C-alpha positions, 0 to 999 in steps of 0.5 A, spaced: 100 085 190 099 079 185 093 075 184 093 068 186 094 063 181 094 056 185 088 053 188 087 052 196 083 048 200 084 048 208 082 045 214 080 049 220 080 046 227 078 050 233 075 049 240 070 052 245 070 051 253 064 053 257 062 057 252 056 058 247 060 058 240 054 060 236 047 060 239 041 059 235 036 065 235 030 060 234 032 056 240 032 061 245 040 062 243 042 055 245 048 052 242 047 049 235 047 042 234 045 036 229 038 034 232 040 027 229 047 026 232 048 031 237 054 034 234 055 041 235 055 046 229 057 053 228 055 056 221 059 059 216 056 066 217 059 066 224 066 064 222 065 070 216 063 075 222 069 073 226 074 074 220 070 081 218 071 083 225 079 081 225 080 085 218 076 091 221 080 091 227 087 090 224 087 093 217 081 098 215 085 104 216 091 101 212 093 102 205 089 106 200 089 104 193 092 110 189 087 109 183 080 108 187 082 113 192 079 109 198 081 104 203 082 097 200 080 093 207 073 096 208 068 091 211 061 091 207 057 087 212 058 090 218 054 092 225 048 097 223 051 098 216 046 100 211 048 097 205 045 101 199 049 107 202 055 103 200 052 102 193 051 109 192 058 111 194 061 107 188 056 111 184 058 117 187 066 115 187 065 114 179 061 120 177 055 115 175 048 116 176 045 111 181 039 108 179 035 104 184 030 098 184 023 099 186 018 104 185 021 111 183 018 118 184 017 122 178 020 129 178 013 132 180 012 127 186 008 122 182 010 115 182 013 113 175 010 109 170 011 101 170 016 102 164 021 107 167 021 103 173 023 097 169 028 101 166 031 104 173 031 097 176 035 094 170 040 100 170 046 100 165 050 094 165 056 098 164 055 102 170 053 096 174 060 093 172 064 099 174 060 099 181 061 092 182 069 093 180 069 099 185 066 095 191 071 089 190 077 094 190 074 097 196 071 092 200 075 086 203 069 082 204 066 083 198 072 081 194 073 075 199 066 072 200 062 075 195 055 079 196 049 080 193 048 088 191 043 088 186 037 091 191 036 098 192 042 102 188 044 096 183 052 094 184 051 087 181 053 081 184 059 078 186 061 070 187 067 070 192 073 066 191 073 064 198 067 059 201 067 056 208 063 050 210 059 049 217 064 047 223 062 041 226 064 038 232 068 032 232 064 028 238 057 030 240 056 035 245 051 037 250 048 044 251 047 046 258 043 051 261 045 055 267 041 060 272 044 066 273 042 072 277 044 080 277 044 083 284 040 089 281 034 091 277 032 095 271 027 100 274 024 102 281 018 099 280 021 092 279 025 094 286 018 095 289 015 089 287 021 085 290 021 089 296 028 091 296 031 084 294 033 087 287 035 081 284 034 079 276 034 072 274 037 070 267 039 064 263 046 062 260 047 056 255 054 053 254 058 047 251 062 044 256 067 042 251 067 041 243 073 041 238 070 043 231 072 042 224 070 047 218 073 046 211 075 052 206 076 053 199 079 058 195 078 059 187 084 062 183 079 063 177 074 067 182 080 071 185 081 073 178 074 076 177 074 080 184 081 082 185 083 077 191 090 077 191 096 074 195 096 079 201 088 078 201 090 071 202 095 072 207 090 076 211 085 071 211 089 066 214 092 070 219 084 072 221 083 064 222 089 063 226 088 069 231 080 071 230 078 068 237 084 072 241 080 078 239 073 076 240 072 074 247 066 075 251 062 072 257 058 068 253 063 065 248 067 062 254 074 060 252 075 059 244 081 058 240 084 056 233 087 049 235 090 048 227 090 051 220 092 046 215 093 049 208 093 045 202 096 049 196 095 046 189 100 047 183 095 049 179 089 054 178 084 048 177 087 044 182 091 037 183 087 033 187 080 032 190 079 036 196 075 031 199 080 026 198 085 031 202 081 032 207 079 025 209 087 024 210 087 029 216 084 025 222 082 028 228 081 022 233 082 021 241 089 020 243 087 017 250 082 012 247 077 014 253 070 013 252 068 019 257 067 026 254 073 030 252 074 036 256 081 039 253 084 039 246 090 035 249 085 029 249 085 029 241 091 027 236 091 030 229 094 026 224 095 026 216 097 019 213 098 017 220 103 022 223 102 029 226 105 035 223 109 041 227 107 048 227 110 051 220 111 044 217 110 043 210 109 036 207 108 033 200 100 031 200 100 029 193 103 030 187 103 037 186 100 039 192 103 041 199 100 041 206 102 046 211 100 047 218 100 054 220 098 054 227 
């Protein structure tokens, strides 16, 4: 597949109904909100996690790279992964000696000298470059989002061509807390304490409804450095369209992608400022009501005052095309 040669910017709209789109572990897993305005927030990390999960589910067992001899769609940051072991794989595949950061052990078990430790931390720049290239070739999320792989076995650092912002709700949201019960207990001691009632109390946090908006950017210059190609871009956009369909849980309620608007520029550098394009895509209440919204149908999404059908492409600016993908 050819490397991408155009800059892309995009707007992602998704909503949640009676669920928690992104809990804050520092606040008892309450939905994240802007403390000043009350608008809901979903971190870029949470969105990237869903993209990674979609790619792992749909493509990780596909298409081997005939040169590298490995899968092109493996996921680097995944549940229970030990990242340093992935760096070691790069060195092993390339037949290179892996040099680890930190205190190294001498052959007799003694701690190495400061000088040798420094040398090991630095490593060979050629070997690091080769390992970084191997990681980009084999891990989708490394060549897409980038990664810091300089700890432990040094595989360098990668600045990803795809960047996402926090998602912010169109209107303030209210975080509700619900008491829930389980008609069972975990231990016999709990059952004896409750004299056979066997109930466990718990809490659940939800947002009644929220429509969230995130912005994304794809750099053709950085894509050239990581090997991010047109197939990778198509997979990214497909993941953004469908990631919530395969990420169901009781905690998240109903979540769905409601719109993906992609601006394609005719050049690598770009033909218009991203913020100027984004400002022209307006999400507003269609019913004119002041009451809190509870459905996507209560909103209208327009670009320069007109709504776009799914699959429709318009000229957003000289040498910039806007396509509504979903």
